[in-house]
C-alpha positions in Angstrom: 61.5 260.7 160.0 63.7 259.3 157.1 63.7 261.1 153.7 62.0 258.2 152.1 59.1 258.3 154.6 58.9 262.1 154.3 58.6 261.9 150.4 56.0 259.3 150.8 53.9 261.3 153.1 54.3 264.4 151.0 53.4 262.7 147.7 50.2 261.1 149.2 49.2 264.4 150.8 49.8 266.4 147.5 46.6 265.4 145.7 44.5 266.6 148.7 46.4 269.8 148.9 45.9 270.6 145.1 43.6 273.4 144.2 41.2 273.2 141.3 43.6 275.4 139.4 46.5 272.9 140.1 44.4 270.0 138.9 43.6 272.0 135.7 47.4 272.5 135.2 47.9 268.7 135.9 45.5 267.9 133.0 47.6 270.3 130.7 50.7 268.5 131.7 49.2 265.2 130.8 48.1 266.7 127.4 51.4 268.3 126.7 53.4 265.1 127.6 51.2 262.9 125.4 52.0 265.3 122.5 55.8 264.9 123.3 55.3 261.1 123.3 53.6 261.0 119.9 56.0 263.3 118.4 58.9 261.5 119.9 58.1 258.4 118.0 59.5 259.9 114.9 62.7 261.1 116.4 65.9 259.6 114.9 66.8 258.0 118.3 63.3 256.5 118.7 63.7 255.0 115.2 67.0 253.5 116.1 65.7 252.1 119.3 62.3 251.0 118.1 63.2 247.2 117.8 64.2 247.2 121.5 60.8 248.2 122.8 58.4 245.3 123.5 54.6 245.3 124.3 54.7 244.6 128.1 53.8 247.3 130.6 57.5 247.9 131.5 58.6 248.2 128.0 55.7 250.6 127.0 56.6 252.8 130.0 60.2 252.7 128.9 59.3 253.7 125.3 56.8 256.5 126.3 59.2 257.9 128.7 62.1 258.0 126.4 60.0 259.6 123.6 58.5 262.2 125.9 62.1 263.6 126.5 63.8 263.1 123.2 63.0 266.6 121.8 63.7 268.3 125.1 60.2 269.7 124.8 58.8 268.1 128.2 58.0 270.1 131.3 60.7 271.2 133.8 61.1 272.2 137.4 64.0 274.6 137.3 64.8 274.6 140.9 65.0 270.8 141.3 66.6 270.5 137.7 64.3 267.7 136.9 61.9 267.0 134.1 59.1 265.2 135.9 56.7 265.0 133.1 58.8 262.3 131.2 59.0 260.0 134.2 55.6 260.5 135.8 52.9 261.0 133.1 53.6 257.9 131.0 53.7 255.7 134.1 50.4 257.3 135.3 48.6 256.8 132.0 49.8 253.4 131.3 49.3 252.0 134.9 45.9 253.6 135.1 44.9 252.0 131.8 46.1 248.5 133.0 44.2 248.9 136.3 41.1 250.6 134.8 41.4 253.6 137.0 39.3 256.7 136.3 40.7 260.1 135.1 40.6 261.6 138.5 43.0 259.0 139.8 45.4 259.9 137.0 45.5 263.4 137.9 46.0 262.4 141.7 48.9 260.1 140.5 50.5 262.9 138.4 50.4 265.4 141.2 51.8 262.9 143.7 54.5 261.7 141.2 55.7 265.3 140.5 55.7 266.0 144.3 58.1 263.1 145.0 60.6 263.6 142.2 60.7 267.4 142.5 61.1 267.3 146.2 63.9 264.8 146.0 65.7 267.0 143.4 65.3 270.0 145.6 66.5 268.3 148.8 69.7 267.2 147.1 70.6 270.5 145.5 69.0 270.3 142.1 71.4 271.6 139.3 74.3 271.5 141.8 74.5 267.7 141.2 75.5 268.3 137.6 78.9 269.6 139.0 79.6 266.1 140.3 78.4 264.3 137.2 74.8 263.3 138.1 71.6 263.9 136.2 68.9 264.7 138.8 66.0 263.3 136.5 67.8 260.0 136.1 68.7 259.9 139.8 65.2 260.6 141.3 62.8 259.8 138.3 62.0 256.4 139.6 60.7 258.0 142.9 58.2 260.0 140.9 57.0 257.0 138.9 56.7 254.9 142.1 54.7 257.6 143.9 52.3 258.0 140.9 51.9 254.2 140.7 51.4 253.9 144.5 48.5 256.3 144.2 46.9 254.3 141.4 47.3 251.1 143.3 45.9 252.7 146.4 48.8 251.9 148.6 48.9 253.1 152.1 51.7 255.4 153.5 53.8 252.5 154.7 53.6 250.6 151.4 54.3 253.8 149.4 57.4 254.3 151.6 58.4 250.7 150.6 57.8 251.5 147.0 60.1 254.6 147.2 62.7 252.5 149.2 62.7 249.8 146.6 63.1 252.6 143.8 65.8 254.2 145.8 67.9 251.0 145.9 68.5 251.4 142.1 69.3 255.1 142.1 71.8 256.1 139.3 72.2 258.2 136.2 75.4 259.8 135.1 75.4 263.0 133.1 76.7 262.3 129.6 80.1 263.8 128.9 81.0 264.0 125.2 77.9 263.1 123.4 74.3 262.2 124.5 73.2 259.6 121.9 70.7 257.0 122.9 72.3 256.3 126.2 71.3 259.6 127.9 67.6 259.3 126.7 67.1 255.8 127.8 67.8 256.9 131.4 64.4 258.5 132.1 62.6 255.5 130.5 64.5 253.1 132.8 63.9 255.3 135.8 60.1 255.4 135.1 59.9 251.5 134.5 61.9 250.9 137.7 59.6 253.1 139.7 56.5 251.4 138.5 58.0 248.0 139.2 58.9 249.1 142.7 55.3 250.1 143.5 53.9 246.8 142.2 56.5 244.9 144.3 55.5 247.0 147.4 51.9 246.0 146.9 53.1 242.4 146.8 54.8 242.9 150.2 58.4 243.7 149.2 60.2 246.3 151.2 63.5 248.2 151.1 65.7 250.3 153.4 64.0 253.5 154.4 67.3 255.2 155.1 68.9 254.7 151.7 68.5 258.4 150.8 69.9 259.6 154.1 73.0 257.4 154.3 74.2 255.6 151.2 72.8 258.1 148.7 74.3 261.0 150.7 77.8 259.4 150.6 77.5 258.6 146.9 76.3 262.1 145.9 78.5 264.0 148.3 75.8 265.8 149.9 73.1 265.2 152.5 69.5 265.8 151.9 68.3 269.1 152.9 65.1 270.0 154.9 61.7 269.5 153.6 60.5 272.4 151.2 57.9 274.9 152.5 54.5 273.5 152.0 53.1 276.1 149.5 50.6 274.3 147.2 52.1 271.6 145.2 55.2 271.3 143.1 53.4 270.7 139.9 52.3 274.4 140.0 56.0 275.5 139.7 56.8 273.2 136.7 56.9 275.1 133.5 55.5 273.6 130.1 58.2 274.4 127.5 57.6 276.7 124.6 60.6 275.6 122.6 62.2 272.2 122.0 65.7 272.6 123.3 67.7 272.8 126.5 66.0 275.0 129.0 69.0 277.5 129.5 68.5 278.6 125.8 64.8 279.6 126.0 65.4 283.0 127.5 67.9 283.6 124.6 65.3 282.6 122.0 62.8 285.1 123.6 65.4 287.7 123.4 66.1 287.1 119.8 62.4 287.1 119.0 62.2 290.7 120.4 65.3 292.0 118.5 66.0 292.9 114.9 68.1 290.2 113.7 67.7 290.5 110.0 71.4 291.7 109.3 73.0 289.9 112.2 76.7 289.2 111.7 77.4 287.6 115.1 75.2 286.6 118.2 76.6 286.2 121.6 74.5 284.3 124.2 75.4 285.1 127.8 74.2 282.7 130.5 74.6 282.2 134.2 78.0 280.4 134.5 76.2 277.6 136.5 74.2 276.7 133.4 76.9 276.8 130.8 77.6 273.1 131.4 74.2 272.4 129.9 74.8 273.8 126.6 77.4 274.4 123.9 78.1 276.7 120.8 79.3 274.0 118.3 78.1 274.2 114.7 78.8 270.8 113.8 77.3 268.0 116.1 77.0 264.2 116.1 73.2 264.2 116.0 69.9 265.7 117.2 70.6 265.1 120.8 73.5 267.4 120.8 71.7 269.9 118.5 69.0 270.3 121.1 71.7 271.6 123.5 73.3 273.9 120.9 73.2 277.6 121.2 73.8 278.0 117.4 70.8 275.6 116.7 68.6 277.7 119.1 69.6 280.9 117.3 68.9 279.2 114.0 65.4 278.1 115.2 64.7 281.7 116.3 65.8 283.2 113.1 63.7 280.7 111.2 60.6 282.2 112.6 59.4 278.9 113.9 61.2 278.5 117.2 58.7 275.9 118.3 59.5 273.5 115.5 61.6 270.5 116.2 62.9 270.4 112.6 66.1 272.5 113.1 67.3 270.3 115.9 66.4 267.0 114.3 68.2 268.0 111.2 71.3 268.7 113.2 72.8 270.7 110.5 73.0 274.4 110.1 72.5 276.5 107.1 75.4 278.7 106.0 73.4 281.9 106.6 73.2 281.4 110.4 75.6 283.9 111.8 78.4 282.9 114.1 77.2 282.2 117.7 79.3 282.4 120.8 78.5 281.6 124.4 79.7 283.7 127.2 79.4 283.7 131.1 77.4 286.5 132.9 78.0 286.2 136.6 75.3 288.7 137.4 72.7 286.1 136.2 73.8 283.5 138.7 72.1 285.6 141.5 68.7 284.9 139.8 69.0 281.1 140.0 67.5 278.7 140.7 64.1 280.2 140.0 65.0 282.3 137.0 67.1 281.0 134.2 67.9 284.2 132.4 70.0 285.2 129.4 71.5 288.3 127.8 71.8 288.2 124.0 73.9 290.7 122.0 73.4 291.0 118.3 76.1 292.5 116.2 75.1 294.0 112.8 77.1 296.3 110.3 75.6 299.3 112.1 76.5 298.3 115.6 75.4 296.2 118.6 72.2 295.7 120.4 71.6 293.8 123.7 68.5 292.4 125.4 68.1 290.5 128.7 65.2 288.1 129.5 64.9 287.0 133.1 61.8 284.7 132.6 61.4 282.8 129.4 58.0 282.0 127.9 56.9 278.7 129.5 58.5 279.4 132.9 56.2 279.5 136.0 56.4 283.3 135.8 55.2 283.3 132.2 53.2 280.1 131.8 51.9 279.0 128.4 48.1 279.7 128.1 45.7 276.8 127.7 45.3 277.8 124.0 49.1 277.7 123.6 49.4 274.2 125.0 46.5 273.0 122.9 48.3 274.5 119.8 51.5 272.8 120.7 49.7 269.5 121.2 47.9 269.8 117.9 51.3 270.6 116.1 53.1 267.6 117.8 50.4 265.3 116.9 49.7 266.7 113.4 46.0 267.1 114.4 45.3 263.4 114.8 44.2 263.6 118.4 41.9 266.5 118.5 39.2 264.6 120.3 41.8 263.2 122.8 42.7 266.8 123.9 39.1 267.6 124.8 38.8 264.5 126.8 42.1 265.0 128.5 41.2 268.4 129.7 38.1 267.0 131.5 40.1 264.0 133.1 38.7 264.8 136.6 35.2 263.7 135.4 36.4 260.8 133.1 36.0 257.1 133.5 38.9 254.8 132.9 41.5 255.9 130.5 41.9 252.9 128.4 40.7 254.7 125.3 43.0 257.6 126.0 46.0 255.3 126.0 44.9 253.5 123.0 44.6 256.9 121.2 48.3 257.7 121.9 49.3 254.2 120.9 47.3 254.5 117.7 48.8 257.9 116.9 52.2 256.4 117.2 51.4 253.4 115.0 50.2 255.8 112.3 53.6 257.6 112.6 55.4 254.3 112.3 53.5 253.6 109.1 54.3 256.9 107.7 58.0 256.2 108.2 
C-alpha cells in the first residue's frame, strides 16, 4: 500500500478509533485554535497582510490559518514537529460552515486531519527535516486540511486518497533562514487552502499519483517514509495545547524560570538539546515579532514579567534594559529525551552565586496537559472575553447542529478587532 493510501485509510479510521476523552480534547483544540485566530487578527504581520485576504472560502482559510500560528500559540505535536491546529481547525470550521455540517462532523474532521498531518510528519522524521531546510508543517499541512475536508465532504477511501495525492503534488515549504517575516507565516495558510481545494477537486473526480510520497517526495527530502506508527489511540491525544506564545523549545525554560528566584539575576543561561538549537536564538535586537517569538531573551523577559502567557513581550519586539543578559548553550544529555520530551536546563546567576533547574516536560505538553479551565482562561484572554457564549457551545460540539453561527462568531470578533485598530 502506498503512503498516500495508508494516510487516507488511517485518517478515515481515526474518528471511529477516538475515545470520548479524545473527542473532548478535540473540542478543546477547536476552542484553543479559534482563540489564536481571533487574537492573531491584531498581530503586526496580520495587519500588514490584511489587504491581501479576500472573502472567498480559500482566502478565509488562508487568513485564519495564518493568524492561528502568528503568535506561536497553536497546538504542537513534538514528535512529528508539526503544528496541526493551524492547518486543520480553520479548514474544518470553514468548510463545515459552508457545507452546513453538524458539530460532530467538525470533530471527526479535526481528528482525521490531525491524524494525516502528524502521521506524515512522523514517517518522514519530524524535526530531522529541519537539518535539510524543510518545515514539516508547510510540507505536510495540506494533507491534514485535505483529510479534514474529505471527512466533511463524506468522501470514500479512494476519493480521500485522491485528495491526499492532489495535495501531495504541491508539497513544499522551506524553513526561513535569516528572518521569518510574512513569508514564513503565509506557508501554513497556503498549505491549508491547497488541502481544502484538493478535497473539493477529488470530489469532482480529479486524481493524482498515489506514489508521490514514496518516490518523488523521498528523493526531494532525502529520506524514505518510515513504517506506519503504532495504532495507539489517535495522534490528536499526543498534541499539546501551548501554555506560552513562543517557540516550543523555550517552554521548558520558562517553566524553570517560574520555579526559580530570579529577582536579582545578572545572567541567565538556557541549555537546550543541540537538535533544537536551530529553532531559537539569543539575540536581544530582532527585526520584528516573528523573530522575537523564537528568542530566548524574550522568553526570559516574558517569564520575568510575571505574565508568560501574554503575547505583548513578543509583539513589542523590544527588550527593557533590566532584562539580564541571556545566552543559549547545548546540553547533549537532553538529546536522549527527544522526540517526546523537549527539555531545558536553566542556570540563573546572581551576586550570591548560581542556581540551576531542569524541566523535562513543559506545561502544555502531553505529559502535563493544560486543564479545561486553563484552556478556557487562555481563550477568554485571547478573545478579550468577547466570545464567552462561543466557548460553551464549542465544548458541546458533538451535539451541536451546523456550525455557521460559530464561524460567524469568530468572524465578528475579528471584525471588532479590525475596528479597534
